[in-house]
C-alpha positions in Angstrom: 18.6 -9.5 -32.6 22.0 -9.2 -34.3 25.0 -11.2 -32.7 28.6 -10.4 -34.3 31.3 -12.7 -33.2 34.7 -10.6 -33.8 37.2 -13.2 -33.9 40.4 -15.0 -35.5 40.7 -18.5 -36.7 43.8 -19.1 -34.3 42.1 -18.0 -31.0 40.9 -20.7 -29.0 38.6 -18.4 -27.0 37.0 -17.3 -30.3 36.7 -21.0 -31.6 35.0 -22.2 -28.5 32.4 -19.2 -28.2 31.7 -20.2 -31.8 31.0 -24.1 -31.0 29.1 -22.5 -27.9 26.5 -20.8 -29.8 26.3 -23.3 -32.8 25.3 -25.7 -30.1 22.6 -23.7 -28.8 21.6 -22.8 -32.7 22.2 -18.9 -32.0 22.6 -17.5 -35.3 25.7 -14.9 -35.4 27.7 -13.3 -37.9 31.4 -14.3 -37.9 33.9 -11.9 -38.8 37.8 -12.8 -39.1 39.8 -9.6 -37.9 42.7 -11.4 -39.3 41.2 -10.9 -43.0 39.2 -7.6 -42.1 41.2 -4.5 -41.3 38.4 -2.4 -40.5 36.9 -4.9 -37.9 40.6 -5.3 -36.6 40.4 -1.6 -35.6 36.9 -1.6 -34.3 38.0 -4.3 -31.9 41.3 -2.5 -30.8 39.2 0.5 -30.2 36.6 -0.9 -28.3 38.9 -2.9 -26.3 41.3 -0.3 -25.3 43.8 -0.4 -27.5 44.1 -4.6 -27.3 43.3 -6.8 -29.9 40.9 -9.0 -27.5 39.0 -11.8 -29.2 36.4 -13.1 -29.1 34.7 -9.6 -28.9 31.0 -10.4 -29.2 28.4 -7.7 -29.9 24.6 -8.2 -29.6 22.5 -5.6 -31.3 23.2 -2.7 -33.2 22.9 1.3 -32.9 22.3 2.8 -29.6 21.4 -0.4 -28.1 24.4 -2.9 -27.9 25.7 -5.1 -25.4 29.4 -6.0 -26.0 31.4 -9.0 -24.2 35.2 -9.4 -24.8 36.8 -12.7 -24.0 33.8 -14.2 -22.3 33.4 -17.6 -20.7 30.5 -19.7 -21.7 28.5 -18.9 -18.4 28.8 -15.1 -19.3 27.8 -15.9 -22.8 25.0 -17.8 -21.6 23.8 -15.2 -19.0 23.8 -12.3 -21.7 22.1 -14.8 -24.1 19.3 -15.2 -21.3 19.3 -11.4 -20.6 18.7 -10.8 -24.7 15.9 -13.5 -24.9 18.2 -15.7 -27.1 18.5 -18.5 -24.8 
């Protein structure tokens, strides 16, 4: 399953989520929305006009789970549901 984390290098929550995923050896693709205007537009669109990071997308196509600014516990819950933990 593809996991994409949209964040920015100045966001403590993004850094925390990345560290949490790395500690659990969960592979993910990191997209810095400060460097990718299309990704920034996606994040703003998906979050109702807000530039909320991290926005974490599990899967692709029709089957997606999207978390916005999750706690580590919320992230772990979805990782377990998706069979990644």
